[in-house]
N, CA, C, O and CB atoms as a CASP TS submission, in Angstrom:
PFRMAT TS
TARGET T0000
AUTHOR 0000-0000-0000
METHOD Language model
MODEL 1
PARENT N/A
ATOM      1  N   MET     1       0.558 134.807 -74.474  1.00  0.00           N
ATOM      2  CA  MET     1      -0.604 135.024 -73.626  1.00  0.00           C
ATOM      3  C   MET     1      -1.071 133.703 -73.004  1.00  0.00           C
ATOM      4  O   MET     1      -1.453 133.665 -71.835  1.00  0.00           O
ATOM      5  CB  MET     1      -1.742 135.671 -74.435  1.00  0.00           C
ATOM      6  N   GLU     2      -1.039 132.648 -73.771  1.00  0.00           N
ATOM      7  CA  GLU     2      -1.486 131.349 -73.260  1.00  0.00           C
ATOM      8  C   GLU     2      -0.570 130.863 -72.134  1.00  0.00           C
ATOM      9  O   GLU     2      -1.034 130.248 -71.174  1.00  0.00           O
ATOM     10  CB  GLU     2      -1.529 130.307 -74.399  1.00  0.00           C
ATOM     11  N   PHE     3       0.724 131.140 -72.253  1.00  0.00           N
ATOM     12  CA  PHE     3       1.682 130.728 -71.228  1.00  0.00           C
ATOM     13  C   PHE     3       1.381 131.426 -69.907  1.00  0.00           C
ATOM     14  O   PHE     3       1.485 130.812 -68.845  1.00  0.00           O
ATOM     15  CB  PHE     3       3.123 131.032 -71.678  1.00  0.00           C
ATOM     16  N   GLU     4       1.006 132.715 -69.961  1.00  0.00           N
ATOM     17  CA  GLU     4       0.652 133.456 -68.754  1.00  0.00           C
ATOM     18  C   GLU     4      -0.603 132.872 -68.114  1.00  0.00           C
ATOM     19  O   GLU     4      -0.705 132.832 -66.888  1.00  0.00           O
ATOM     20  CB  GLU     4       0.443 134.944 -69.077  1.00  0.00           C
ATOM     21  N   LYS     5      -1.551 132.424 -68.917  1.00  0.00           N
ATOM     22  CA  LYS     5      -2.759 131.800 -68.378  1.00  0.00           C
ATOM     23  C   LYS     5      -2.413 130.516 -67.633  1.00  0.00           C
ATOM     24  O   LYS     5      -2.999 130.219 -66.591  1.00  0.00           O
ATOM     25  CB  LYS     5      -3.764 131.507 -69.504  1.00  0.00           C
ATOM     26  N   ILE     6      -1.470 129.765 -68.164  1.00  0.00           N
ATOM     27  CA  ILE     6      -1.033 128.535 -67.493  1.00  0.00           C
ATOM     28  C   ILE     6      -0.393 128.870 -66.149  1.00  0.00           C
ATOM     29  O   ILE     6      -0.668 128.208 -65.148  1.00  0.00           O
ATOM     30  CB  ILE     6      -0.035 127.749 -68.383  1.00  0.00           C
ATOM     31  N   LYS     7       0.455 129.891 -66.123  1.00  0.00           N
ATOM     32  CA  LYS     7       1.103 130.290 -64.885  1.00  0.00           C
ATOM     33  C   LYS     7       0.086 130.742 -63.850  1.00  0.00           C
ATOM     34  O   LYS     7       0.167 130.350 -62.685  1.00  0.00           O
ATOM     35  CB  LYS     7       2.106 131.398 -65.148  1.00  0.00           C
ATOM     36  N   LYS     8      -0.876 131.569 -64.270  1.00  0.00           N
ATOM     37  CA  LYS     8      -1.908 132.034 -63.351  1.00  0.00           C
ATOM     38  C   LYS     8      -2.737 130.856 -62.866  1.00  0.00           C
ATOM     39  O   LYS     8      -3.156 130.820 -61.709  1.00  0.00           O
ATOM     40  CB  LYS     8      -2.808 133.088 -64.025  1.00  0.00           C
ATOM     41  N   GLY     9      -2.973 129.896 -63.748  1.00  0.00           N
ATOM     42  CA  GLY     9      -3.728 128.710 -63.371  1.00  0.00           C
ATOM     43  C   GLY     9      -3.033 127.918 -62.282  1.00  0.00           C
ATOM     44  O   GLY     9      -3.690 127.336 -61.419  1.00  0.00           O
ATOM     45  N   LEU    10      -1.698 127.891 -62.315  1.00  0.00           N
ATOM     46  CA  LEU    10      -0.954 127.194 -61.266  1.00  0.00           C
ATOM     47  C   LEU    10      -1.230 127.805 -59.897  1.00  0.00           C
ATOM     48  O   LEU    10      -1.412 127.084 -58.916  1.00  0.00           O
ATOM     49  CB  LEU    10       0.547 127.230 -61.562  1.00  0.00           C
ATOM     50  N   LEU    11      -1.261 129.131 -59.831  1.00  0.00           N
ATOM     51  CA  LEU    11      -1.561 129.801 -58.562  1.00  0.00           C
ATOM     52  C   LEU    11      -2.985 129.489 -58.114  1.00  0.00           C
ATOM     53  O   LEU    11      -3.223 129.223 -56.936  1.00  0.00           O
ATOM     54  CB  LEU    11      -1.368 131.325 -58.692  1.00  0.00           C
ATOM     55  N   LEU    12      -3.922 129.520 -59.045  1.00  0.00           N
ATOM     56  CA  LEU    12      -5.315 129.274 -58.702  1.00  0.00           C
ATOM     57  C   LEU    12      -5.541 127.818 -58.307  1.00  0.00           C
ATOM     58  O   LEU    12      -6.261 127.542 -57.348  1.00  0.00           O
ATOM     59  CB  LEU    12      -6.218 129.646 -59.872  1.00  0.00           C
ATOM     60  N   ASN    13      -4.939 126.892 -59.032  1.00  0.00           N
ATOM     61  CA  ASN    13      -5.122 125.473 -58.723  1.00  0.00           C
ATOM     62  C   ASN    13      -4.560 125.106 -57.354  1.00  0.00           C
ATOM     63  O   ASN    13      -5.085 124.218 -56.683  1.00  0.00           O
ATOM     64  CB  ASN    13      -4.465 124.617 -59.793  1.00  0.00           C
ATOM     65  N   GLU    14      -3.513 125.773 -56.947  1.00  0.00           N
ATOM     66  CA  GLU    14      -2.911 125.512 -55.639  1.00  0.00           C
ATOM     67  C   GLU    14      -3.593 126.316 -54.541  1.00  0.00           C
ATOM     68  O   GLU    14      -3.231 126.206 -53.369  1.00  0.00           O
ATOM     69  CB  GLU    14      -1.422 125.833 -55.667  1.00  0.00           C
ATOM     70  N   ASN    15      -4.586 127.129 -54.922  1.00  0.00           N
ATOM     71  CA  ASN    15      -5.359 127.937 -53.977  1.00  0.00           C
ATOM     72  C   ASN    15      -4.438 128.812 -53.122  1.00  0.00           C
ATOM     73  O   ASN    15      -4.582 128.885 -51.902  1.00  0.00           O
ATOM     74  CB  ASN    15      -6.217 127.030 -53.075  1.00  0.00           C
ATOM     75  N   ILE    16      -3.494 129.468 -53.790  1.00  0.00           N
ATOM     76  CA  ILE    16      -2.521 130.321 -53.101  1.00  0.00           C
ATOM     77  C   ILE    16      -3.095 131.724 -52.964  1.00  0.00           C
ATOM     78  O   ILE    16      -3.487 132.346 -53.951  1.00  0.00           O
ATOM     79  CB  ILE    16      -1.163 130.356 -53.864  1.00  0.00           C
ATOM     80  N   ILE    17      -3.140 132.209 -51.739  1.00  0.00           N
ATOM     81  CA  ILE    17      -3.567 133.577 -51.471  1.00  0.00           C
ATOM     82  C   ILE    17      -2.300 134.409 -51.395  1.00  0.00           C
ATOM     83  O   ILE    17      -1.562 134.357 -50.411  1.00  0.00           O
ATOM     84  CB  ILE    17      -4.425 133.687 -50.142  1.00  0.00           C
ATOM     85  N   LEU    18      -2.059 135.182 -52.456  1.00  0.00           N
ATOM     86  CA  LEU    18      -0.775 135.873 -52.605  1.00  0.00           C
ATOM     87  C   LEU    18      -0.439 136.799 -51.446  1.00  0.00           C
ATOM     88  O   LEU    18       0.697 136.810 -50.972  1.00  0.00           O
ATOM     89  CB  LEU    18      -0.773 136.661 -53.874  1.00  0.00           C
ATOM     90  N   ILE    19      -1.409 137.570 -50.987  1.00  0.00           N
ATOM     91  CA  ILE    19      -1.112 138.540 -49.928  1.00  0.00           C
ATOM     92  C   ILE    19      -0.603 137.823 -48.685  1.00  0.00           C
ATOM     93  O   ILE    19       0.360 138.269 -48.062  1.00  0.00           O
ATOM     94  CB  ILE    19      -2.365 139.381 -49.586  1.00  0.00           C
ATOM     95  N   GLU    20      -1.241 136.715 -48.321  1.00  0.00           N
ATOM     96  CA  GLU    20      -0.798 135.978 -47.140  1.00  0.00           C
ATOM     97  C   GLU    20       0.586 135.375 -47.355  1.00  0.00           C
ATOM     98  O   GLU    20       1.429 135.421 -46.459  1.00  0.00           O
ATOM     99  CB  GLU    20      -1.801 134.878 -46.792  1.00  0.00           C
ATOM    100  N   ARG    21       0.820 134.820 -48.518  1.00  0.00           N
ATOM    101  CA  ARG    21       2.113 134.185 -48.790  1.00  0.00           C
ATOM    102  C   ARG    21       3.226 135.224 -48.864  1.00  0.00           C
ATOM    103  O   ARG    21       4.327 134.992 -48.365  1.00  0.00           O
ATOM    104  CB  ARG    21       2.054 133.382 -50.098  1.00  0.00           C
ATOM    105  N   ILE    22       2.945 136.363 -49.484  1.00  0.00           N
ATOM    106  CA  ILE    22       3.954 137.415 -49.607  1.00  0.00           C
ATOM    107  C   ILE    22       4.291 137.990 -48.235  1.00  0.00           C
ATOM    108  O   ILE    22       5.451 138.294 -47.958  1.00  0.00           O
ATOM    109  CB  ILE    22       3.463 138.533 -50.550  1.00  0.00           C
ATOM    110  N   ASP    23       3.280 138.141 -47.371  1.00  0.00           N
ATOM    111  CA  ASP    23       3.528 138.643 -46.015  1.00  0.00           C
ATOM    112  C   ASP    23       4.463 137.731 -45.233  1.00  0.00           C
ATOM    113  O   ASP    23       5.176 138.189 -44.341  1.00  0.00           O
ATOM    114  CB  ASP    23       2.214 138.797 -45.261  1.00  0.00           C
ATOM    115  N   SER    24       4.464 136.456 -45.559  1.00  0.00           N
ATOM    116  CA  SER    24       5.307 135.513 -44.824  1.00  0.00           C
ATOM    117  C   SER    24       6.792 135.649 -45.170  1.00  0.00           C
ATOM    118  O   SER    24       7.632 135.031 -44.516  1.00  0.00           O
ATOM    119  CB  SER    24       4.851 134.099 -45.103  1.00  0.00           C
ATOM    120  N   PHE    25       7.128 136.446 -46.184  1.00  0.00           N
ATOM    121  CA  PHE    25       8.519 136.603 -46.589  1.00  0.00           C
ATOM    122  C   PHE    25       9.224 137.752 -45.879  1.00  0.00           C
ATOM    123  O   PHE    25      10.381 138.040 -46.185  1.00  0.00           O
ATOM    124  CB  PHE    25       8.591 136.813 -48.070  1.00  0.00           C
ATOM    125  N   GLY    26       8.564 138.405 -44.953  1.00  0.00           N
ATOM    126  CA  GLY    26       9.203 139.461 -44.170  1.00  0.00           C
ATOM    127  C   GLY    26       9.620 140.649 -45.006  1.00  0.00           C
ATOM    128  O   GLY    26       8.795 141.245 -45.699  1.00  0.00           O
ATOM    129  N   ASN    27      10.905 141.001 -44.947  1.00  0.00           N
ATOM    130  CA  ASN    27      11.409 142.199 -45.620  1.00  0.00           C
ATOM    131  C   ASN    27      11.620 142.018 -47.116  1.00  0.00           C
ATOM    132  O   ASN    27      11.949 142.991 -47.796  1.00  0.00           O
ATOM    133  CB  ASN    27      12.696 142.621 -44.993  1.00  0.00           C
ATOM    134  N   ASN    28      11.447 140.836 -47.650  1.00  0.00           N
ATOM    135  CA  ASN    28      11.702 140.579 -49.068  1.00  0.00           C
ATOM    136  C   ASN    28      10.451 140.675 -49.926  1.00  0.00           C
ATOM    137  O   ASN    28      10.434 140.161 -51.044  1.00  0.00           O
ATOM    138  CB  ASN    28      12.316 139.221 -49.237  1.00  0.00           C
ATOM    139  N   LYS    29       9.409 141.318 -49.430  1.00  0.00           N
ATOM    140  CA  LYS    29       8.128 141.358 -50.138  1.00  0.00           C
ATOM    141  C   LYS    29       8.245 141.993 -51.517  1.00  0.00           C
ATOM    142  O   LYS    29       7.678 141.487 -52.485  1.00  0.00           O
ATOM    143  CB  LYS    29       7.107 142.114 -49.318  1.00  0.00           C
ATOM    144  N   LYS    30       8.972 143.090 -51.611  1.00  0.00           N
ATOM    145  CA  LYS    30       9.091 143.787 -52.891  1.00  0.00           C
ATOM    146  C   LYS    30       9.754 142.898 -53.936  1.00  0.00           C
ATOM    147  O   LYS    30       9.306 142.844 -55.081  1.00  0.00           O
ATOM    148  CB  LYS    30       9.888 145.086 -52.723  1.00  0.00           C
ATOM    149  N   GLN    31      10.812 142.207 -53.548  1.00  0.00           N
ATOM    150  CA  GLN    31      11.515 141.330 -54.482  1.00  0.00           C
ATOM    151  C   GLN    31      10.615 140.172 -54.931  1.00  0.00           C
ATOM    152  O   GLN    31      10.651 139.774 -56.095  1.00  0.00           O
ATOM    153  CB  GLN    31      12.801 140.785 -53.837  1.00  0.00           C
ATOM    154  N   ILE    32       9.820 139.641 -54.022  1.00  0.00           N
ATOM    155  CA  ILE    32       8.926 138.537 -54.364  1.00  0.00           C
ATOM    156  C   ILE    32       7.891 138.999 -55.378  1.00  0.00           C
ATOM    157  O   ILE    32       7.634 138.305 -56.362  1.00  0.00           O
ATOM    158  CB  ILE    32       8.233 137.982 -53.103  1.00  0.00           C
ATOM    159  N   VAL    33       7.291 140.170 -55.146  1.00  0.00           N
ATOM    160  CA  VAL    33       6.293 140.702 -56.083  1.00  0.00           C
ATOM    161  C   VAL    33       6.928 140.952 -57.445  1.00  0.00           C
ATOM    162  O   VAL    33       6.329 140.639 -58.473  1.00  0.00           O
ATOM    163  CB  VAL    33       5.668 142.007 -55.536  1.00  0.00           C
ATOM    164  N   GLU    34       8.133 141.513 -57.464  1.00  0.00           N
ATOM    165  CA  GLU    34       8.823 141.763 -58.728  1.00  0.00           C
ATOM    166  C   GLU    34       9.108 140.456 -59.473  1.00  0.00           C
ATOM    167  O   GLU    34       8.958 140.396 -60.694  1.00  0.00           O
ATOM    168  CB  GLU    34      10.132 142.523 -58.475  1.00  0.00           C
ATOM    169  N   GLN    35       9.514 139.422 -58.757  1.00  0.00           N
ATOM    170  CA  GLN    35       9.793 138.136 -59.400  1.00  0.00           C
ATOM    171  C   GLN    35       8.521 137.514 -59.961  1.00  0.00           C
ATOM    172  O   GLN    35       8.539 136.953 -61.057  1.00  0.00           O
ATOM    173  CB  GLN    35      10.453 137.174 -58.407  1.00  0.00           C
ATOM    174  N   LEU    36       7.425 137.606 -59.228  1.00  0.00           N
ATOM    175  CA  LEU    36       6.147 137.082 -59.723  1.00  0.00           C
ATOM    176  C   LEU    36       5.710 137.828 -60.977  1.00  0.00           C
ATOM    177  O   LEU    36       5.201 137.230 -61.924  1.00  0.00           O
ATOM    178  CB  LEU    36       5.059 137.188 -58.637  1.00  0.00           C
ATOM    179  N   SER    37       5.915 139.141 -60.970  1.00  0.00           N
ATOM    180  CA  SER    37       5.541 139.954 -62.121  1.00  0.00           C
ATOM    181  C   SER    37       6.433 139.654 -63.320  1.00  0.00           C
ATOM    182  O   SER    37       5.939 139.439 -64.427  1.00  0.00           O
ATOM    183  CB  SER    37       5.616 141.437 -61.769  1.00  0.00           C
ATOM    184  N   ASN    38       7.742 139.639 -63.102  1.00  0.00           N
ATOM    185  CA  ASN    38       8.686 139.377 -64.191  1.00  0.00           C
ATOM    186  C   ASN    38       8.521 137.978 -64.766  1.00  0.00           C
ATOM    187  O   ASN    38       8.758 137.753 -65.952  1.00  0.00           O
ATOM    188  CB  ASN    38      10.113 139.564 -63.704  1.00  0.00           C
ATOM    189  N   GLY    39       8.114 137.046 -63.922  1.00  0.00           N
ATOM    190  CA  GLY    39       7.921 135.670 -64.365  1.00  0.00           C
ATOM    191  C   GLY    39       6.589 135.431 -65.054  1.00  0.00           C
ATOM    192  O   GLY    39       6.349 134.344 -65.578  1.00  0.00           O
ATOM    193  N   GLY    40       5.718 136.439 -65.059  1.00  0.00           N
ATOM    194  CA  GLY    40       4.434 136.300 -65.726  1.00  0.00           C
ATOM    195  C   GLY    40       3.355 135.619 -64.893  1.00  0.00           C
ATOM    196  O   GLY    40       2.312 135.233 -65.420  1.00  0.00           O
ATOM    197  N   PHE    41       3.602 135.471 -63.598  1.00  0.00           N
ATOM    198  CA  PHE    41       2.608 134.834 -62.732  1.00  0.00           C
ATOM    199  C   PHE    41       1.496 135.795 -62.331  1.00  0.00           C
ATOM    200  O   PHE    41       0.381 135.364 -62.038  1.00  0.00           O
ATOM    201  CB  PHE    41       3.277 134.281 -61.487  1.00  0.00           C
ATOM    202  N   ILE    42       1.792 137.096 -62.315  1.00  0.00           N
ATOM    203  CA  ILE    42       0.782 138.095 -61.998  1.00  0.00           C
ATOM    204  C   ILE    42       0.846 139.209 -63.041  1.00  0.00           C
ATOM    205  O   ILE    42       1.889 139.462 -63.644  1.00  0.00           O
ATOM    206  CB  ILE    42       0.986 138.663 -60.561  1.00  0.00           C
ATOM    207  N   SER    43      -0.288 139.860 -63.235  1.00  0.00           N
ATOM    208  CA  SER    43      -0.378 140.931 -64.234  1.00  0.00           C
ATOM    209  C   SER    43       0.170 142.234 -63.658  1.00  0.00           C
ATOM    210  O   SER    43       0.483 142.324 -62.470  1.00  0.00           O
ATOM    211  CB  SER    43      -1.844 141.123 -64.704  1.00  0.00           C
ATOM    212  N   ASP    44       0.278 143.233 -64.518  1.00  0.00           N
ATOM    213  CA  ASP    44       0.731 144.554 -64.069  1.00  0.00           C
ATOM    214  C   ASP    44      -0.248 145.145 -63.057  1.00  0.00           C
ATOM    215  O   ASP    44       0.167 145.774 -62.083  1.00  0.00           O
ATOM    216  CB  ASP    44       0.893 145.508 -65.271  1.00  0.00           C
ATOM    217  N   ASP    45      -1.542 144.944 -63.285  1.00  0.00           N
ATOM    218  CA  ASP    45      -2.545 145.448 -62.345  1.00  0.00           C
ATOM    219  C   ASP    45      -2.410 144.775 -60.986  1.00  0.00           C
ATOM    220  O   ASP    45      -2.497 145.434 -59.949  1.00  0.00           O
ATOM    221  CB  ASP    45      -3.955 145.229 -62.900  1.00  0.00           C
ATOM    222  N   GLU    46      -2.201 143.475 -60.991  1.00  0.00           N
ATOM    223  CA  GLU    46      -2.020 142.750 -59.731  1.00  0.00           C
ATOM    224  C   GLU    46      -0.742 143.189 -59.032  1.00  0.00           C
ATOM    225  O   GLU    46      -0.703 143.280 -57.805  1.00  0.00           O
ATOM    226  CB  GLU    46      -1.991 141.238 -59.979  1.00  0.00           C
ATOM    227  N   THR    47       0.293 143.458 -59.801  1.00  0.00           N
ATOM    228  CA  THR    47       1.547 143.955 -59.226  1.00  0.00           C
ATOM    229  C   THR    47       1.307 145.284 -58.524  1.00  0.00           C
ATOM    230  O   THR    47       1.767 145.485 -57.400  1.00  0.00           O
ATOM    231  CB  THR    47       2.630 144.113 -60.320  1.00  0.00           C
ATOM    232  N   ASP    48       0.587 146.195 -59.180  1.00  0.00           N
ATOM    233  CA  ASP    48       0.276 147.493 -58.571  1.00  0.00           C
ATOM    234  C   ASP    48      -0.531 147.324 -57.288  1.00  0.00           C
ATOM    235  O   ASP    48      -0.274 148.008 -56.297  1.00  0.00           O
ATOM    236  CB  ASP    48      -0.495 148.375 -59.560  1.00  0.00           C
ATOM    237  N   ILE    49      -1.500 146.421 -57.303  1.00  0.00           N
ATOM    238  CA  ILE    49      -2.322 146.176 -56.120  1.00  0.00           C
ATOM    239  C   ILE    49      -1.468 145.675 -54.963  1.00  0.00           C
ATOM    240  O   ILE    49      -1.618 146.134 -53.831  1.00  0.00           O
ATOM    241  CB  ILE    49      -3.430 145.164 -56.436  1.00  0.00           C
ATOM    242  N   LEU    50      -0.571 144.733 -55.249  1.00  0.00           N
ATOM    243  CA  LEU    50       0.281 144.190 -54.193  1.00  0.00           C
ATOM    244  C   LEU    50       1.272 145.222 -53.670  1.00  0.00           C
ATOM    245  O   LEU    50       1.521 145.271 -52.466  1.00  0.00           O
ATOM    246  CB  LEU    50       1.030 142.974 -54.701  1.00  0.00           C
ATOM    247  N   PHE    51       1.844 146.052 -54.547  1.00  0.00           N
ATOM    248  CA  PHE    51       2.743 147.114 -54.092  1.00  0.00           C
ATOM    249  C   PHE    51       1.985 148.122 -53.235  1.00  0.00           C
ATOM    250  O   PHE    51       2.495 148.567 -52.206  1.00  0.00           O
ATOM    251  CB  PHE    51       3.400 147.821 -55.296  1.00  0.00           C
ATOM    252  N   ASN    52       0.762 148.490 -53.651  1.00  0.00           N
ATOM    253  CA  ASN    52      -0.045 149.433 -52.862  1.00  0.00           C
ATOM    254  C   ASN    52      -0.403 148.830 -51.510  1.00  0.00           C
ATOM    255  O   ASN    52      -0.366 149.524 -50.494  1.00  0.00           O
ATOM    256  CB  ASN    52      -1.330 149.822 -53.624  1.00  0.00           C
ATOM    257  N   TYR    53      -0.748 147.548 -51.488  1.00  0.00           N
ATOM    258  CA  TYR    53      -1.055 146.868 -50.226  1.00  0.00           C
ATOM    259  C   TYR    53       0.172 146.893 -49.310  1.00  0.00           C
ATOM    260  O   TYR    53       0.067 147.184 -48.118  1.00  0.00           O
ATOM    261  CB  TYR    53      -1.513 145.402 -50.486  1.00  0.00           C
ATOM    262  N   LYS    54       1.329 146.583 -49.885  1.00  0.00           N
ATOM    263  CA  LYS    54       2.565 146.580 -49.104  1.00  0.00           C
ATOM    264  C   LYS    54       2.838 147.967 -48.531  1.00  0.00           C
ATOM    265  O   LYS    54       3.211 148.097 -47.365  1.00  0.00           O
ATOM    266  CB  LYS    54       3.752 146.116 -49.971  1.00  0.00           C
ATOM    267  N   TRP    55       2.652 149.007 -49.349  1.00  0.00           N
ATOM    268  CA  TRP    55       2.905 150.378 -48.904  1.00  0.00           C
ATOM    269  C   TRP    55       1.917 150.779 -47.811  1.00  0.00           C
ATOM    270  O   TRP    55       2.315 151.370 -46.807  1.00  0.00           O
ATOM    271  CB  TRP    55       2.815 151.358 -50.091  1.00  0.00           C
ATOM    272  N   ASP    56       0.653 150.468 -47.991  1.00  0.00           N
ATOM    273  CA  ASP    56      -0.373 150.852 -47.020  1.00  0.00           C
ATOM    274  C   ASP    56      -0.219 150.116 -45.695  1.00  0.00           C
ATOM    275  O   ASP    56      -0.657 150.618 -44.659  1.00  0.00           O
ATOM    276  CB  ASP    56      -1.752 150.588 -47.590  1.00  0.00           C
ATOM    277  N   ASN    57       0.392 148.942 -45.710  1.00  0.00           N
ATOM    278  CA  ASN    57       0.517 148.129 -44.504  1.00  0.00           C
ATOM    279  C   ASN    57       1.954 148.031 -44.006  1.00  0.00           C
ATOM    280  O   ASN    57       2.313 147.081 -43.311  1.00  0.00           O
ATOM    281  CB  ASN    57      -0.021 146.746 -44.761  1.00  0.00           C
ATOM    282  N   ARG    58       2.767 149.007 -44.362  1.00  0.00           N
ATOM    283  CA  ARG    58       4.162 149.008 -43.926  1.00  0.00           C
ATOM    284  C   ARG    58       4.235 149.374 -42.448  1.00  0.00           C
ATOM    285  O   ARG    58       3.299 149.941 -41.884  1.00  0.00           O
ATOM    286  CB  ARG    58       5.006 149.994 -44.774  1.00  0.00           C
ATOM    287  N   ASP    59       5.345 149.043 -41.847  1.00  0.00           N
ATOM    288  CA  ASP    59       5.587 149.441 -40.457  1.00  0.00           C
ATOM    289  C   ASP    59       5.790 150.945 -40.431  1.00  0.00           C
ATOM    290  O   ASP    59       6.614 151.489 -41.167  1.00  0.00           O
ATOM    291  CB  ASP    59       6.827 148.692 -39.846  1.00  0.00           C
ATOM    292  N   LYS    60       5.033 151.599 -39.581  1.00  0.00           N
ATOM    293  CA  LYS    60       5.100 153.060 -39.485  1.00  0.00           C
ATOM    294  C   LYS    60       5.524 153.437 -38.084  1.00  0.00           C
ATOM    295  O   LYS    60       5.082 152.841 -37.101  1.00  0.00           O
ATOM    296  CB  LYS    60       3.736 153.716 -39.841  1.00  0.00           C
ATOM    297  N   LYS    61       6.390 154.436 -38.005  1.00  0.00           N
ATOM    298  CA  LYS    61       6.787 154.953 -36.706  1.00  0.00           C
ATOM    299  C   LYS    61       5.699 155.908 -36.235  1.00  0.00           C
ATOM    300  O   LYS    61       5.138 156.677 -37.015  1.00  0.00           O
ATOM    301  CB  LYS    61       8.182 155.664 -36.771  1.00  0.00           C
ATOM    302  N   SER    62       5.421 155.839 -34.957  1.00  0.00           N
ATOM    303  CA  SER    62       4.433 156.773 -34.411  1.00  0.00           C
ATOM    304  C   SER    62       5.167 157.870 -33.641  1.00  0.00           C
ATOM    305  O   SER    62       6.105 157.605 -32.890  1.00  0.00           O
ATOM    306  CB  SER    62       3.404 156.033 -33.486  1.00  0.00           C
ATOM    307  N   TYR    63       4.731 159.067 -33.841  1.00  0.00           N
ATOM    308  CA  TYR    63       5.344 160.224 -33.214  1.00  0.00           C
ATOM    309  C   TYR    63       4.296 160.928 -32.340  1.00  0.00           C
ATOM    310  O   TYR    63       3.096 160.853 -32.607  1.00  0.00           O
ATOM    311  CB  TYR    63       5.926 161.195 -34.288  1.00  0.00           C
ATOM    312  N   GLY    64       4.751 161.581 -31.340  1.00  0.00           N
ATOM    313  CA  GLY    64       3.855 162.417 -30.541  1.00  0.00           C
ATOM    314  C   GLY    64       3.281 161.716 -29.350  1.00  0.00           C
ATOM    315  O   GLY    64       3.933 160.882 -28.721  1.00  0.00           O
ATOM    316  N   ASP    65       2.068 162.056 -29.048  1.00  0.00           N
ATOM    317  CA  ASP    65       1.394 161.645 -27.831  1.00  0.00           C
ATOM    318  C   ASP    65       1.488 160.187 -27.687  1.00  0.00           C
ATOM    319  O   ASP    65       0.979 159.628 -26.716  1.00  0.00           O
ATOM    320  CB  ASP    65      -0.040 162.077 -27.813  1.00  0.00           C
TER
END
């Protein structure tokens, strides 16, 4: 648990805004979130939030009018 706190502290100390940084990776967003989660840099709740954000803001085709 203490090791995860150190990892999270690294993100906070560098003032990294994950959503902005993840968006800069283009099509590799899912892999980046998975690596952050597997590496212990983000919690399961944060992983879910980022996946939901990615899904809600995906490129959508428009049909019709």
